[in-house]
N, C-alpha and C positions, 0 to 999 in steps of 0.2 A: 843054528843053536847060538852062536856067540851074539848076534844081533838080538836073539830073543832075551837073552841074559841082559844085554845092555839095555834094552826096552824095559825090563823089569826093574832094573835097578834105578831109571830114571823116573819111572814111575812111583817107585817107592821114597826116591828122594823128594819128589815134588809133594807126596802124602804127607811127608815128614814136615815140610816146610809149612804146608798148611795147618797141621795138627799143632804146630809150634805157636802159629798166630793165633789159632782156635782154643788155646788152653785158658782156663778159666784163671781169674786172678783173684786172690784175698788179700785186701787191705785193711788193716785195723779191726780184723775180725768180720768185716763185710765182704762177701763172695759177689763177685761179679762174672754172671755167665760168659762163656766165649762167644755166643751168638743168640740173635734173638730174630722175630719175623716184625717188621713194621710196614704197614700198607702194602703187603703183599711181596716184599723182597727181604732179602736176608741182610742183615747186618752183624757184622763180626765187632768186637771190642778192640779198639784201636790202642787204649793204655786208660789204667785207671791209678788215682793216687789218694793222697791225704791234702786237705787243705789245713793247715797250722797257723794260729794268731800267736806269736811268739812261740810258746811251747806246748800251747795247748791245742789238741786236736780238735776242731771244729766240725767236718765233714768229710765224706769220701767223695770222689767223682769219678764217673767213668763215661768215656766217649766211644759211641757206636757209630759206625760207618760203611759203607758198603764195599770200600777198599782203602787199602793202607795208606795212612799219609803220615807223614814225619816232620813236617812244616805248616805253620799256621796258613801260608797261601793255598797250600795243598788240601787242608781240612775244609778251607771255605769255599774252595772249587770243586770239591768232590760233589759228583752226581747223586742224584736220588736221595732218599729218605736219611735223616741223622737223628740222634739222640744224645742228649746230654743227662746224666743220671746222677744224682745226688742222695746221699744217705747221711742222715744227722747224726752227730756223736755228742752232741751237747745240746741242751735247751737254749735256744734263743727266740726272742721277741720278734713277730712276723714283720713290724713296721721297720725294725732295724735291718732285718735280712733286706727287705725291699729296698730300703735305702743305700745300703751298702751294693747292691747288684745295680741299681740306678748309676750310682758314682762309677763304680767299674766300667759300666757300658759307656758313659760320658768320657771317661778319662781315657779310652781306647778306640772309641770307633770315632771315624771322620766325621766332622759336624753334620755334612749332608746326610749321611747314614744314619746318624744319631737322631737328625730332626724328623727322618721317617720312620723311626722306630718311635717316636713318642707315644703313639696309641697302644702299641705292645706294652711299653715300660708302665703306663699308667694301669694298664690292665692287669700286668704281673703285680704291682702295688698293691692293688685292690685284692688280690687273692691272697696275697701274704697278709695284709691288714686284716680281712675278714676270717682269716684263721686265727690271728692274735698271736698265737705263739708254736712254734715248731719245736716237737720234744726229740729227745735221744730217741733214735729207732724209727724215728720218721723219715719217710724217703718220698722224694718227688723226682720227675723226669719232665723235660721239654722235648716233645717229637715235633720234629719238621718234616712235611711232607711237601714236596714242590708241587705248586699249584693249588694246594689246599691252606697250607700255613702252618703255625706252630700251636700244638695242643699242651697244657700243663696237665700232669697227672700227678695226683697227690695220693700216696699210699695205694697204689693201683686204680684210681678212680678219675677219668677225666673232670677237670673242675675250670668253671668260667668258659668264656668264650673262645673260639679260634681266632688266632692273633694272625690275620691274613697278610700282613705286609712281610715279605721276604727278608727286608733289611733287618727285622727284628733278630731274627734268631743268628744273624752273621753278628751284630752287635751284641749278643747275649754271649756267643761264643768266645768273644774277644775279652771279656771278663776274665778268662783263664789264660787265652792264647795270643792276647796283644802284647803290645811292647811294654805295657806297665801292667803285668797279671796280677791276680790277687795273690799268687803264691808261684814263685820260680820254680820251685820243685814240683809243684802239681802240674805246671805248665809241661816241663819235661815228660813228666810220667804220662800224662794224657796223648804226648805225641808218640809215646813208645820209647822215648829216650831215656836209658838207664844212665844216671849218674849218682855220686855221692850226695847225700841231702846237704844243701847249702845252708849256711848258719847266717 
């Protein structure tokens, strides 16, 4: 009987831990679901936060992985599909956003990785340029599937060609998780690290 109670308590504890990780997160009135399916695999929300430019909220971002990761190397080495999901909080020129992403990748990715990502960088810039402007409320994600590549999904619809180079998605993630991230607080949030907002 005692063994049964211990086993039941351990099972409950395990479920509680899973539930804690699988809890939906709401940032700046944007809700990130605790889990989603991508390429036949279950991904869970690793973390989500807000990108600030000075005191202005620009967008929210959420990172989905197959297993929990709390450091940049762990995220980059994580197996299986991954998703970075962005929800705009203000209007922004498509060309401007494309340039910001390119600068962020170039500033954080090792040179060899960035060079191998050029094709993807150009395709991403073309997608943003063709949109001209992303409006507050628009959302887009970049889904990476090993062996297939990265797909840009805008407001729920895939757009543009699949970017086959795996280095592209790694370089893309470095915008937020690299040594010179777009926003230090957002980096912590995506890694599931709870800290007071840095000013």
